[in-house]
C-alpha positions, 0 to 999 in steps of 0.5 A: 935713076936711083943708085943701087943703095936707093933700090936696096933702101926701097926694098928694105922699106917694103920689108923685102929681102935685098937680093941681086935679082930684086935690085936688078928688076927694080933698076930695069923698071926705073930705067924703062918706064912702061916696059914689058916683062921681056924688056925687063928680063933682057935688062936684068940678064944684061946686068946679072948674066943668066936669070930665069924668066920665072925668077923675073916674073916672081920678082915683079909679082913681089914688087907689085904686091909690095907697092914698089912697082905698078902693073898696067895692062892697056887694052891690046897690049901685054902687061907693063910695069912702071915705077910711078906708084902712089898716085892715080895717074893714067896713060895715053897709048899711041894707036900707031906705034904703041908708045905709052906715056903717063897722063896726070890725074884728070881731076887731081884727087884719087880716084879722079872720076866719080862712078855712078855706083849703086853696087856699094863698092868703096872705089879708091882708084880709076884706070883711064887709058887715052888713045891717040897718035904720039907726036912722031906718028902724028907728024908721019901721018900728016906728011903721008895721009895714006898711012893714017891708022884706022882709029878702030884698030888696036895699037901694035904693041 
């Protein structure tokens, strides 16, 4: 986790004014990879006291637009935010508990996949979401086969 002055440096480097809410939101995203807005709001309020939900949404939008955070929206989940930006990594989502982890690029160079493209788009990014069971849910399923989730069901996130 970077120090406060590092968050301030990141904000200035993205031509954003340094404010306490921006620093607090950036710190929350770094502290909690793949956090939803509710978790980020709770962390910001713990750090600053009272802050509006709209203020946190506005800061997340500004940080996303500036490329300091990345917004992901795995199927069956609310939007999540992460500090790992600038690469074309993907995600794996546990079908049982909804845990999300990063997965490095499948091939190595963005966009990682070559689309059969006849539309004329200049594709520069691919978003791939893998689904499966995390180690804890796999172990629980192995010890109690009757609780194995139906892989066709969406994750509980």
